[in-house]
N, C-alpha and C positions, 0 to 999 in steps of 0.2 A: 726212725722217722714215725713222727706221730701223724695220725690220721686227721687232718684239720677238720673233715667233714663230720667226724664223731663229735669233735668238741662244739663245733658250729651248730649242730643238730641239738646238742645239750643246752646250748644258750638258748636257742630257739623255743626249746620245751620246757625251760625251767619255769616253775609256776611259784616258787618262792620270792617274792619282791624283795627280801633283804640279801638274796644271794644273787639276783639276777645281773647286776652291775659287773660283780666279780666273775661270773661265768662268761658274760660278754668280752670283759678284758682278755681273758684266758683264750677265748676264741680268736681274737684278734691278734692276740701275740703269736698264736699257731699259724694262722693264716698268713701273717706277715714273714714268719720263718720260712714258710713253704713257698712264698714268692721269691725269696732270695735263692732257692734251690733251682727254681724254673727259669734258668738263663738259656737253655737250649730252645730252638724254634719249636720243637714239638711239645713245649709247654704251653702253647697259645691258648687252647681250649681250658684248661685248667685254670691258667690266668684269669680267663673271662669268668670262670665259675666263681673264683675267689673274690673277683670285684663285685659280682652280683650278690655273693654272701655277705660282703662288706656293706654293701648299701642297705641289706635287709637289717644288719645289726644296728646300722645306724639308725634306722626307723624305730627299730625296738628299744634303742636307749633314749630316744625322745619320748616314746610312748611311756617308758617307765619314769622318765623324770616328771612328765605331765602328772601321771598317777601319784606319785610321791606328793606334788604340790597340792592334790586334791585330797589328800588324808588329813583328817583333824589332828591337830597337834595338842 
């Protein structure tokens, strides 16, 4: 099992704009895979953690897209 938290942290800390969307996608895939594993009731806390992380990644994607639009072509 891959620790989605490490991949998520790597995405949040990525400083290379050309790699950011790729790392975000990897984190989203990892989080989705983990959600499928959390079918037992004792996974509620981690499911909430993943939901919070997914929200943060969505914000990061929007910020990256806005930054890309502002760059001279």
